[in-house]
DRENDO-1510 file (C-alpha; in Angstrom, 1 decimal, always signed):
<recs>
REC; n; res; u; v; w
REC; 1; MET; +106.0; +70.1; -268.8 .
REC; 2; GLN; +105.4; +72.9; -271.3 .
REC; 3; ALA; +105.5; +72.6; -275.1 .
REC; 4; ARG; +107.3; +75.3; -276.9 .
REC; 5; LYS; +105.9; +76.4; -280.4 .
REC; 6; VAL; +108.3; +77.7; -282.9 .
REC; 7; ARG; +106.9; +79.3; -286.2 .
REC; 8; ILE; +109.3; +79.5; -289.3 .
REC; 9; LEU; +108.0; +81.9; -291.9 .
REC; 10; ALA; +109.7; +82.6; -295.3 .
REC; 11; GLU; +108.8; +84.8; -298.1 .
REC; 12; VAL; +110.3; +84.9; -301.5 .
REC; 13; PRO; +110.3; +88.5; -303.3 .
REC; 14; ARG; +107.8; +88.5; -306.0 .
REC; 15; SER; +110.2; +90.4; -308.4 .
REC; 16; ALA; +113.6; +89.3; -309.6 .
REC; 17; SER; +113.8; +91.9; -312.2 .
REC; 18; SER; +115.7; +94.4; -309.9 .
REC; 19; GLY; +119.1; +92.9; -310.8 .
REC; 20; ARG; +119.7; +91.9; -307.0 .
REC; 21; ARG; +120.3; +88.2; -306.1 .
REC; 22; PRO; +116.9; +87.0; -304.8 .
REC; 23; TRP; +117.2; +85.5; -301.3 .
REC; 24; VAL; +114.8; +83.7; -298.9 .
REC; 25; LEU; +114.7; +85.5; -295.5 .
REC; 26; ALA; +113.9; +83.4; -292.6 .
REC; 27; ALA; +112.6; +84.8; -289.5 .
REC; 28; VAL; +112.1; +83.0; -286.3 .
REC; 29; VAL; +109.6; +84.0; -283.7 .
REC; 30; GLY; +109.4; +82.0; -280.3 .
REC; 31; THR; +109.0; +82.1; -276.7 .
REC; 32; SER; +112.3; +82.0; -274.6 .
REC; 33; LEU; +114.3; +81.4; -277.7 .
REC; 34; LEU; +117.6; +83.4; -278.3 .
REC; 35; GLY; +116.8; +83.4; -282.1 .
REC; 36; VAL; +118.0; +81.6; -285.2 .
REC; 37; VAL; +118.5; +83.2; -288.6 .
REC; 38; ALA; +118.7; +81.2; -291.9 .
REC; 39; ALA; +119.1; +82.2; -295.6 .
REC; 40; THR; +118.4; +79.9; -298.5 .
REC; 41; ALA; +119.4; +80.5; -302.1 .
REC; 42; VAL; +116.7; +80.3; -304.9 .
REC; 43; VAL; +117.9; +79.5; -308.4 .
REC; 44; PRO; +116.9; +82.2; -310.8 .
REC; 45; GLY; +114.4; +81.3; -313.5 .
REC; 46; GLN; +112.6; +78.6; -311.3 .
REC; 47; PRO; +109.1; +79.0; -310.3 .
REC; 48; GLU; +108.5; +80.4; -306.9 .
REC; 49; THR; +107.8; +77.5; -304.5 .
REC; 50; PRO; +105.2; +78.4; -301.8 .
REC; 51; PHE; +106.1; +77.6; -298.3 .
REC; 52; VAL; +103.7; +76.5; -295.6 .
REC; 53; ALA; +103.8; +77.5; -292.1 .
REC; 54; GLN; +104.4; +74.5; -289.9 .
REC; 55; PRO; +104.4; +74.4; -286.2 .
REC; 56; ILE; +107.4; +72.9; -284.5 .
REC; 57; ILE; +106.9; +71.4; -280.9 .
REC; 58; GLU; +110.0; +70.9; -278.8 .
REC; 59; ASN; +109.7; +69.3; -275.4 .
REC; 60; LEU; +112.1; +70.9; -272.9 .
REC; 61; LEU; +113.5; +68.9; -269.9 .
REC; 62; PRO; +113.3; +70.5; -266.4 .
REC; 63; ALA; +116.6; +72.2; -265.2 .
REC; 64; PRO; +118.4; +69.8; -262.5 .
REC; 65; ALA; +117.7; +70.9; -259.0 .
REC; 66; ALA; +120.8; +72.7; -257.2 .
REC; 67; GLN; +122.3; +70.1; -254.7 .
REC; 68; SER; +121.6; +71.6; -251.2 .
REC; 69; GLU; +123.8; +69.2; -249.2 .
REC; 70; SER; +127.4; +68.3; -249.2 .
REC; 71; PRO; +128.0; +65.0; -251.0 .
REC; 72; GLN; +127.8; +61.9; -249.0 .
REC; 73; GLY; +126.7; +63.9; -245.8 .
REC; 74; LEU; +129.9; +65.6; -245.1 .
REC; 75; PRO; +129.9; +68.7; -242.9 .
REC; 76; PHE; +130.5; +72.0; -244.4 .
REC; 77; VAL; +133.7; +73.7; -243.1 .
REC; 78; TYR; +133.9; +77.3; -242.5 .
REC; 79; ASP; +137.0; +79.7; -241.7 .
REC; 80; GLU; +135.1; +82.7; -240.3 .
REC; 81; GLN; +137.0; +85.9; -239.5 .
REC; 82; ILE; +135.8; +87.3; -236.2 .
REC; 83; LYS; +134.6; +90.9; -236.4 .
REC; 84; ALA; +134.7; +93.9; -234.1 .
REC; 85; GLY; +131.8; +93.5; -231.4 .
REC; 86; ASP; +131.2; +89.7; -232.3 .
REC; 87; THR; +129.7; +87.3; -230.0 .
REC; 88; ILE; +129.4; +83.5; -230.4 .
REC; 89; HIS; +125.7; +84.2; -230.9 .
REC; 90; SER; +126.5; +86.5; -233.8 .
REC; 91; ILE; +129.2; +84.1; -235.4 .
REC; 92; PHE; +126.6; +81.3; -235.1 .
REC; 93; ALA; +123.9; +83.3; -236.8 .
REC; 94; ARG; +126.4; +84.2; -239.8 .
REC; 95; LEU; +127.3; +80.5; -240.2 .
REC; 96; GLY; +123.6; +79.4; -240.2 .
REC; 97; VAL; +124.2; +77.3; -236.9 .
REC; 98; ARG; +121.2; +76.1; -235.2 .
REC; 99; ASP; +122.6; +74.0; -232.2 .
REC; 100; GLN; +121.3; +74.8; -228.8 .
REC; 101; GLU; +123.2; +72.1; -227.4 .
REC; 102; ALA; +126.5; +73.6; -228.3 .
REC; 103; LEU; +125.5; +77.1; -227.0 .
REC; 104; ASP; +124.5; +75.5; -223.6 .
REC; 105; PHE; +127.8; +73.9; -223.4 .
REC; 106; LEU; +129.8; +76.8; -224.3 .
REC; 107; ASN; +127.9; +78.8; -221.8 .
REC; 108; ALA; +128.3; +76.2; -219.1 .
REC; 109; ASP; +132.0; +75.3; -219.5 .
REC; 110; ALA; +134.5; +77.4; -217.5 .
REC; 111; LYS; +137.2; +76.9; -220.1 .
REC; 112; ALA; +134.8; +77.6; -223.0 .
REC; 113; GLN; +133.8; +80.9; -221.4 .
REC; 114; SER; +137.5; +81.8; -221.0 .
REC; 115; ALA; +138.0; +81.3; -224.6 .
REC; 116; LEU; +134.9; +83.3; -225.5 .
REC; 117; LYS; +136.3; +86.1; -223.7 .
REC; 118; GLN; +139.3; +86.2; -225.7 .
REC; 119; LEU; +137.7; +86.6; -229.0 .
REC; 120; ARG; +139.6; +89.1; -231.1 .
REC; 121; ALA; +138.6; +90.9; -234.3 .
REC; 122; GLY; +140.8; +89.5; -237.2 .
REC; 123; ARG; +141.2; +86.1; -235.7 .
REC; 124; SER; +139.5; +83.1; -237.3 .
REC; 125; VAL; +137.0; +80.8; -236.1 .
REC; 126; LEU; +137.1; +77.2; -237.6 .
REC; 127; ALA; +133.8; +75.3; -237.7 .
REC; 128; ALA; +132.5; +72.1; -239.3 .
REC; 129; ILE; +128.6; +72.2; -239.6 .
REC; 130; SER; +126.3; +69.5; -240.6 .
REC; 131; SER; +123.7; +70.3; -243.2 .
REC; 132; ASP; +121.1; +70.4; -240.3 .
REC; 133; GLY; +123.0; +73.3; -238.8 .
REC; 134; LYS; +124.6; +71.1; -235.9 .
REC; 135; ILE; +128.1; +71.8; -234.7 .
REC; 136; VAL; +130.5; +68.9; -235.8 .
REC; 137; SER; +133.5; +70.6; -234.4 .
REC; 138; LEU; +134.5; +74.3; -233.4 .
REC; 139; ASP; +137.9; +75.7; -232.9 .
REC; 140; LEU; +138.2; +79.1; -231.0 .
REC; 141; PRO; +141.4; +81.0; -231.2 .
REC; 142; ILE; +142.9; +81.9; -228.0 .
REC; 143; ALA; +144.2; +85.5; -227.6 .
REC; 144; ASN; +148.1; +84.6; -227.2 .
REC; 145; GLY; +147.8; +83.4; -230.7 .
REC; 146; VAL; +149.7; +80.0; -230.0 .
REC; 147; SER; +146.7; +77.8; -229.0 .
REC; 148; ARG; +143.0; +77.1; -229.7 .
REC; 149; PHE; +140.1; +75.7; -227.7 .
REC; 150; SER; +138.2; +72.9; -229.5 .
REC; 151; ILE; +134.8; +71.3; -228.9 .
REC; 152; VAL; +133.6; +68.3; -231.0 .
REC; 153; ARG; +130.3; +66.5; -231.2 .
REC; 154; VAL; +130.3; +62.8; -230.1 .
REC; 155; GLY; +126.8; +61.3; -230.9 .
REC; 156; GLU; +124.3; +63.7; -229.4 .
REC; 157; THR; +126.8; +65.3; -226.9 .
REC; 158; ILE; +129.3; +68.0; -227.0 .
REC; 159; GLN; +132.6; +67.3; -225.7 .
REC; 160; THR; +135.8; +69.4; -225.2 .
REC; 161; ARG; +139.2; +68.7; -226.8 .
REC; 162; GLY; +140.6; +71.3; -224.7 .
REC; 163; GLU; +143.3; +73.5; -225.7 .
REC; 164; THR; +145.8; +72.5; -228.7 .
REC; 165; THR; +149.0; +74.1; -229.7 .
REC; 166; ALA; +148.6; +75.9; -232.8 .
REC; 167; LEU; +150.8; +74.9; -235.6 .
REC; 168; ALA; +151.9; +78.3; -236.4 .
REC; 169; ASP; +154.3; +79.3; -238.9 .
REC; 170; THR; +155.4; +82.8; -239.4 .
REC; 171; ARG; +155.3; +84.7; -242.6 .
REC; 172; ILE; +156.3; +88.3; -243.5 .
REC; 173; GLU; +153.6; +90.5; -244.9 .
REC; 174; MET; +153.9; +93.7; -246.5 .
REC; 175; ARG; +150.9; +96.3; -246.8 .
REC; 176; SER; +150.6; +100.0; -247.8 .
REC; 177; GLY; +147.8; +102.4; -247.9 .
REC; 178; THR; +146.6; +106.1; -248.0 .
REC; 179; ILE; +144.5; +107.8; -245.5 .
REC; 180; ARG; +141.2; +109.1; -246.6 .
REC; 181; GLN; +139.5; +109.8; -243.3 .
REC; 182; THR; +141.0; +107.8; -240.3 .
REC; 183; LEU; +144.0; +105.5; -239.6 .
REC; 184; PHE; +141.9; +102.4; -238.8 .
REC; 185; GLY; +139.7; +102.9; -241.9 .
REC; 186; ALA; +142.8; +103.1; -244.1 .
REC; 187; THR; +144.5; +100.1; -242.5 .
REC; 188; ASP; +141.2; +98.0; -242.9 .
REC; 189; ALA; +141.0; +98.9; -246.5 .
REC; 190; ALA; +144.7; +97.7; -247.1 .
REC; 191; GLY; +144.0; +94.5; -245.2 .
REC; 192; VAL; +146.2; +95.4; -242.2 .
REC; 193; PRO; +145.0; +93.6; -238.9 .
REC; 194; ASP; +143.9; +95.9; -236.1 .
REC; 195; ALA; +146.7; +94.7; -233.9 .
REC; 196; VAL; +149.3; +96.1; -236.5 .
REC; 197; ALA; +147.4; +99.2; -236.8 .
REC; 198; THR; +147.2; +99.8; -233.2 .
REC; 199; LYS; +151.0; +99.1; -233.0 .
REC; 200; LEU; +151.6; +101.5; -235.8 .
REC; 201; ALA; +149.9; +104.5; -233.8 .
REC; 202; GLU; +152.0; +103.4; -230.8 .
REC; 203; ILE; +155.3; +103.4; -232.8 .
REC; 204; PHE; +154.7; +106.8; -234.4 .
REC; 205; GLY; +152.8; +108.2; -231.4 .
REC; 206; THR; +155.7; +110.3; -230.3 .
REC; 207; GLU; +156.2; +111.9; -233.7 .
REC; 208; ILE; +152.4; +112.1; -234.9 .
REC; 209; ASP; +149.2; +113.1; -232.9 .
REC; 210; PHE; +146.9; +110.6; -234.7 .
REC; 211; THR; +143.7; +112.5; -233.4 .
REC; 212; GLN; +144.7; +115.8; -234.9 .
REC; 213; ASP; +147.6; +115.7; -237.3 .
REC; 214; LEU; +146.4; +113.3; -239.9 .
REC; 215; ARG; +145.5; +114.5; -243.2 .
REC; 216; ARG; +143.7; +113.2; -246.3 .
REC; 217; GLY; +146.4; +111.7; -248.5 .
REC; 218; ASP; +149.0; +110.7; -245.8 .
REC; 219; GLU; +150.5; +107.4; -246.7 .
REC; 220; PHE; +151.9; +104.4; -244.6 .
REC; 221; SER; +153.7; +101.1; -245.5 .
REC; 222; VAL; +154.4; +98.4; -243.1 .
REC; 223; VAL; +156.3; +95.1; -243.1 .
REC; 224; TYR; +155.2; +92.7; -240.1 .
REC; 225; GLU; +155.1; +89.1; -239.1 .
REC; 226; ALA; +151.9; +87.2; -239.4 .
REC; 227; ALA; +151.3; +83.9; -237.6 .
REC; 228; TYR; +149.4; +81.0; -239.6 .
REC; 229; ASP; +148.0; +77.8; -238.4 .
REC; 230; ARG; +147.4; +75.1; -241.1 .
REC; 231; GLY; +147.3; +78.0; -243.8 .
REC; 232; LEU; +144.9; +80.1; -241.8 .
REC; 233; PRO; +145.9; +83.5; -240.1 .
REC; 234; VAL; +145.7; +83.2; -236.3 .
REC; 235; GLY; +147.5; +86.4; -235.4 .
REC; 236; THR; +150.3; +88.8; -235.7 .
REC; 237; GLN; +153.5; +89.4; -234.0 .
REC; 238; ARG; +156.2; +91.9; -234.6 .
REC; 239; ILE; +156.3; +95.1; -236.8 .
REC; 240; LEU; +159.7; +94.7; -238.6 .
REC; 241; ALA; +159.7; +98.1; -240.3 .
REC; 242; ALA; +157.4; +100.9; -241.1 .
REC; 243; GLU; +157.2; +104.3; -242.9 .
REC; 244; PHE; +154.4; +107.1; -242.3 .
REC; 245; THR; +154.2; +110.2; -244.4 .
REC; 246; ASN; +152.2; +112.8; -242.6 .
REC; 247; GLN; +151.8; +116.3; -244.1 .
REC; 248; GLY; +154.7; +115.5; -246.5 .
REC; 249; LYS; +157.1; +114.6; -243.7 .
REC; 250; LYS; +158.5; +111.0; -243.9 .
REC; 251; HIS; +158.9; +109.0; -240.6 .
REC; 252; ALA; +160.4; +105.6; -240.9 .
REC; 253; VAL; +161.4; +102.9; -238.3 .
REC; 254; VAL; +163.1; +99.4; -238.4 .
REC; 255; LEU; +163.1; +96.8; -235.4 .
REC; 256; TYR; +166.6; +96.2; -234.1 .
REC; 257; ARG; +167.5; +93.5; -231.5 .
REC; 258; THR; +170.5; +94.4; -229.4 .
REC; 259; ARG; +173.2; +92.0; -228.1 .
REC; 260; ASP; +171.4; +91.8; -224.8 .
REC; 261; GLY; +168.2; +90.8; -226.7 .
REC; 262; ALA; +166.3; +94.0; -226.3 .
REC; 263; GLU; +164.3; +94.9; -229.4 .
REC; 264; THR; +164.0; +98.7; -230.1 .
REC; 265; TYR; +162.7; +100.8; -233.1 .
REC; 266; TYR; +165.4; +102.9; -234.7 .
REC; 267; THR; +165.4; +105.1; -237.7 .
REC; 268; PRO; +167.1; +103.6; -240.7 .
REC; 269; ASP; +170.3; +105.5; -239.9 .
REC; 270; GLY; +170.5; +104.2; -236.3 .
REC; 271; ARG; +168.9; +107.0; -234.3 .
REC; 272; GLY; +166.4; +105.8; -231.7 .
REC; 273; LEU; +163.0; +107.2; -232.9 .
REC; 274; ASN; +160.9; +106.4; -229.7 .
REC; 275; GLN; +161.4; +108.0; -226.2 .
REC; 276; ALA; +162.8; +105.5; -223.7 .
REC; 277; TYR; +159.7; +105.7; -221.8 .
REC; 278; LEU; +155.9; +105.5; -222.6 .
REC; 279; ARG; +153.6; +108.4; -221.5 .
REC; 280; TYR; +150.7; +106.2; -222.1 .
REC; 281; PRO; +151.4; +102.6; -220.7 .
REC; 282; LEU; +148.0; +101.4; -221.8 .
REC; 283; GLU; +145.8; +101.6; -225.0 .
REC; 284; PHE; +142.4; +103.2; -225.5 .
REC; 285; SER; +142.2; +105.4; -222.4 .
REC; 286; ARG; +141.6; +109.1; -221.3 .
REC; 287; ILE; +143.0; +111.0; -218.5 .
REC; 288; SER; +140.5; +111.2; -215.8 .
REC; 289; SER; +142.7; +113.1; -213.1 .
REC; 290; ASN; +146.0; +115.0; -213.9 .
REC; 291; PHE; +149.1; +115.4; -211.7 .
REC; 292; GLY; +149.0; +117.8; -208.7 .
REC; 293; GLY; +146.7; +118.8; -206.0 .
REC; 294; ARG; +143.0; +117.6; -206.0 .
REC; 295; LEU; +140.0; +117.1; -203.9 .
REC; 296; HIS; +140.3; +113.3; -203.1 .
REC; 297; PRO; +137.2; +111.4; -204.3 .
REC; 298; ILE; +137.0; +109.2; -201.3 .
REC; 299; HIS; +138.5; +111.3; -198.3 .
REC; 300; LYS; +136.9; +114.5; -199.7 .
REC; 301; LYS; +140.2; +116.4; -198.7 .
REC; 302; TRP; +142.6; +118.3; -200.7 .
REC; 303; ARG; +145.6; +116.1; -201.2 .
REC; 304; ALA; +148.7; +115.8; -203.4 .
REC; 305; HIS; +148.1; +113.4; -206.6 .
REC; 306; ASN; +151.5; +112.2; -207.4 .
REC; 307; GLY; +150.5; +110.8; -210.8 .
REC; 308; VAL; +148.1; +110.6; -213.7 .
REC; 309; ASP; +144.9; +108.5; -213.7 .
REC; 310; PHE; +143.8; +107.0; -217.0 .
REC; 311; ALA; +140.3; +105.9; -217.0 .
REC; 312; ALA; +140.0; +102.4; -218.8 .
REC; 313; PRO; +137.7; +99.3; -218.7 .
REC; 314; ARG; +138.7; +96.8; -216.0 .
REC; 315; GLY; +141.0; +94.1; -217.4 .
REC; 316; THR; +142.7; +96.5; -219.9 .
REC; 317; ALA; +146.3; +95.4; -220.3 .
REC; 318; VAL; +148.9; +97.8; -218.6 .
REC; 319; LYS; +152.3; +97.7; -220.2 .
REC; 320; ALA; +155.9; +98.5; -218.8 .
REC; 321; ALA; +157.1; +102.0; -219.7 .
REC; 322; SER; +160.6; +101.1; -220.2 .
REC; 323; ASP; +163.2; +98.6; -219.8 .
REC; 324; GLY; +163.9; +97.6; -216.1 .
REC; 325; THR; +163.6; +95.1; -213.1 .
REC; 326; VAL; +160.7; +94.6; -211.0 .
REC; 327; ASP; +161.3; +96.5; -207.7 .
REC; 328; TYR; +158.0; +95.7; -205.9 .
REC; 329; VAL; +154.8; +93.8; -206.8 .
REC; 330; GLY; +152.0; +93.2; -204.3 .
REC; 331; ASN; +149.6; +95.5; -202.2 .
REC; 332; GLN; +150.4; +98.7; -200.8 .
REC; 333; ASN; +147.9; +100.9; -198.8 .
REC; 334; GLY; +145.8; +103.2; -200.8 .
REC; 335; TYR; +147.5; +102.1; -204.2 .
REC; 336; GLY; +146.0; +98.6; -203.8 .
REC; 337; LYS; +147.6; +96.1; -206.1 .
REC; 338; ILE; +150.8; +97.9; -207.3 .
REC; 339; VAL; +153.8; +97.2; -209.5 .
REC; 340; VAL; +157.0; +99.3; -209.2 .
REC; 341; LEU; +159.7; +99.0; -211.8 .
REC; 342; ARG; +163.4; +100.3; -211.4 .
REC; 343; HIS; +164.9; +101.9; -214.6 .
REC; 344; ARG; +168.3; +103.3; -215.6 .
REC; 345; ASP; +169.6; +106.7; -214.8 .
REC; 346; ARG; +167.7; +106.9; -211.4 .
REC; 347; TYR; +164.2; +106.5; -212.8 .
REC; 348; SER; +161.3; +104.2; -211.8 .
REC; 349; THR; +157.6; +104.0; -212.6 .
REC; 350; ALA; +154.7; +102.8; -210.6 .
REC; 351; TYR; +151.4; +101.3; -211.8 .
REC; 352; ALA; +148.6; +101.2; -209.1 .
REC; 353; HIS; +144.9; +100.2; -208.5 .
REC; 354; LEU; +145.5; +97.1; -210.5 .
REC; 355; ASP; +143.1; +94.2; -210.9 .
REC; 356; GLY; +145.7; +91.7; -211.1 .
REC; 357; PHE; +149.4; +91.1; -212.2 .
REC; 358; ALA; +150.9; +89.6; -215.1 .
REC; 359; GLY; +151.8; +85.7; -214.8 .
REC; 360; GLY; +155.3; +85.1; -213.5 .
REC; 361; LEU; +156.0; +88.6; -212.4 .
REC; 362; ARG; +158.0; +88.7; -209.2 .
REC; 363; LYS; +160.8; +91.1; -207.7 .
REC; 364; GLY; +163.9; +91.1; -209.6 .
REC; 365; ALA; +162.4; +90.1; -212.8 .
REC; 366; THR; +163.6; +91.7; -216.0 .
REC; 367; VAL; +160.9; +93.4; -218.1 .
REC; 368; ARG; +161.1; +95.0; -221.5 .
REC; 369; GLN; +159.2; +98.2; -222.7 .
REC; 370; GLY; +155.7; +97.1; -223.7 .
REC; 371; ASP; +155.8; +94.0; -221.6 .
REC; 372; LEU; +152.4; +93.2; -219.6 .
REC; 373; VAL; +152.8; +94.0; -216.1 .
REC; 374; GLY; +149.1; +94.0; -215.0 .
REC; 375; TYR; +145.6; +94.8; -215.6 .
REC; 376; VAL; +143.5; +98.0; -215.0 .
REC; 377; GLY; +141.3; +97.5; -212.0 .
REC; 378; SER; +139.9; +99.5; -208.9 .
REC; 379; SER; +142.0; +98.0; -205.9 .
REC; 380; GLY; +142.9; +100.2; -202.9 .
REC; 381; TRP; +141.4; +103.7; -202.6 .
REC; 382; ALA; +139.6; +103.9; -206.0 .
REC; 383; THR; +135.9; +104.7; -206.9 .
REC; 384; GLY; +136.1; +103.0; -210.4 .
REC; 385; PRO; +138.5; +101.1; -212.7 .
REC; 386; HIS; +141.5; +103.2; -213.7 .
REC; 387; LEU; +145.2; +102.9; -213.8 .
REC; 388; HIS; +147.3; +105.4; -211.5 .
REC; 389; TYR; +150.7; +106.0; -213.3 .
REC; 390; GLU; +153.7; +107.5; -211.8 .
REC; 391; ILE; +157.2; +108.5; -213.1 .
REC; 392; ARG; +159.8; +108.9; -210.4 .
REC; 393; VAL; +163.3; +110.4; -210.4 .
REC; 394; ASN; +165.3; +109.6; -207.3 .
REC; 395; ASP; +162.0; +108.3; -205.9 .
REC; 396; VAL; +160.3; +111.7; -206.1 .
REC; 397; ALA; +157.1; +111.6; -208.3 .
REC; 398; GLN; +157.2; +113.9; -211.4 .
REC; 399; ASP; +154.3; +114.6; -214.0 .
REC; 400; PRO; +154.3; +112.0; -216.6 .
REC; 401; MET; +152.8; +114.3; -219.2 .
REC; 402; LYS; +155.5; +117.1; -218.7 .
REC; 403; ILE; +158.7; +115.5; -217.7 .
REC; 404; ALA; +161.4; +115.7; -220.4 .
REC; 405; LEU; +161.7; +111.9; -220.9 .
REC; 406; PRO; +165.2; +110.5; -222.0 .
REC; 407; THR; +165.6; +109.0; -225.3 .
REC; 408; VAL; +166.7; +105.6; -226.3 .
REC; 409; GLN; +170.6; +105.4; -226.0 .
REC; 410; PRO; +172.6; +105.9; -229.1 .
REC; 411; LEU; +174.3; +103.1; -230.9 .
REC; 412; ASN; +178.1; +103.0; -230.6 .
REC; 413; ARG; +180.2; +102.3; -233.7 .
REC; 414; ASP; +180.3; +98.7; -233.4 .
REC; 415; ALA; +176.7; +98.5; -232.6 .
REC; 416; LEU; +176.0; +100.6; -235.7 .
REC; 417; ILE; +177.9; +98.4; -237.9 .
REC; 418; ALA; +175.8; +95.3; -236.5 .
REC; 419; PHE; +172.5; +97.5; -236.9 .
REC; 420; LYS; +173.1; +98.0; -240.6 .
REC; 421; ASN; +173.9; +94.4; -241.2 .
REC; 422; GLN; +170.9; +93.1; -239.4 .
REC; 423; THR; +168.4; +95.6; -240.6 .
REC; 424; SER; +169.3; +95.8; -244.3 .
REC; 425; PRO; +167.1; +92.9; -245.5 .
REC; 426; VAL; +163.8; +94.2; -244.0 .
REC; 427; LEU; +164.5; +97.9; -245.2 .
REC; 428; GLN; +165.1; +96.5; -248.8 .
REC; 429; ARG; +161.5; +95.0; -248.3 .
REC; 430; LEU; +160.1; +98.4; -247.2 .
REC; 431; ALA; +161.8; +100.1; -250.2 .
REC; 432; LEU; +160.5; +97.6; -252.6 .
REC; 433; LEU; +156.9; +98.0; -251.1 .
REC; 434; ASN; +157.2; +101.9; -251.6 .
REC; 435; ARG; +158.5; +101.6; -255.2 .
REC; 436; THR; +155.5; +99.4; -255.8 .
REC; 437; THR; +153.2; +101.9; -254.3 .
REC; 438; LEU; +154.6; +104.6; -256.3 .
REC; 439; ALA; +154.4; +102.7; -259.6 .
REC; 440; ARG; +150.6; +102.1; -258.9 .
REC; 441; ALA; +150.1; +105.8; -258.2 .
REC; 442; ASP; +151.8; +106.6; -261.4 .
</recs>
């Protein structure tokens, strides 16, 4: 305990003949003291009263120590957002978890391993952690967004609670932003989830080349559905409307559900923006082999190559290029595991060298554009994981990168009336978002 000394000094002016009212000036000098100033009036004509310096000692109580543990031994509860490249080890390190038993369990349990492989940036891990860094409970998000995998500590052991259905409710969220360098940099700054940013690039991909056409100052606005579980974000669903201004040219889309249940993006005046077929039926890929003759990598002979090969990691999702029905699913010679879809107007598409098929996919099943049909692999005659993609007209293969693909069928008069009625509310949201953005800019 330290004593603090404060000295108070006062001096009366020796001359009162100046006509100014005499004051006593008190100055305070002390260690770790903010300062005190006092003024005392002196009655004129009275003799000066000498002041004696007097030390004042004040005992200071120590500051109370910060409480380092939760009250009554309750665990700390965290809602930790998963970052790109995260593993369970990096998440535990950020949360201060020191629990080898929990790590051993997660590494040994088959269902836990499946859940760890489905960690996606932007989702949330829910953890209850004791003051000594032990896991009390842990909820991991499953990639489909409707369930979670949970473990809980019982005594000194870790047990699984298995998968639980997320109590998800859907909310409509609205975001806007300005391009400074890259699309994903701008969407991150605006708080837009990566899944929504990826879908934006897909929706406007037929109008904008996001690798070359972006310019600083380009703007975007998006209205989308977000899923929440007990008030916490667990995933995103559909983009309902979006607008992108690229080099001064404005592009806008709105989602419309037709009478047969198909959902397609149209311009606000009812014109189909997207092509009826996707040229790229998978994400994050590059062309490793073009359409036409080539030296076969296995047979070492020149052969016709009736499709385009997209190099991609094993397990990458492969999507249906257009609405249609499953014409074939199974193994087929050098194609390995292949899916063939039959579409309108004599078109069909093929997806080969797959590692596996989407669950429930069977001959005759109906698929929509963008539906999962399989996963990139290296089955059949393949030297590494990639997708072999074909577009056929009357069962004759065409170059997917050069063929003039049909557009979305236009809406007739009755459908256009229904379109206006259905899309008006979400377009009003988009307009409101854009007015707000302009007001902030002004």
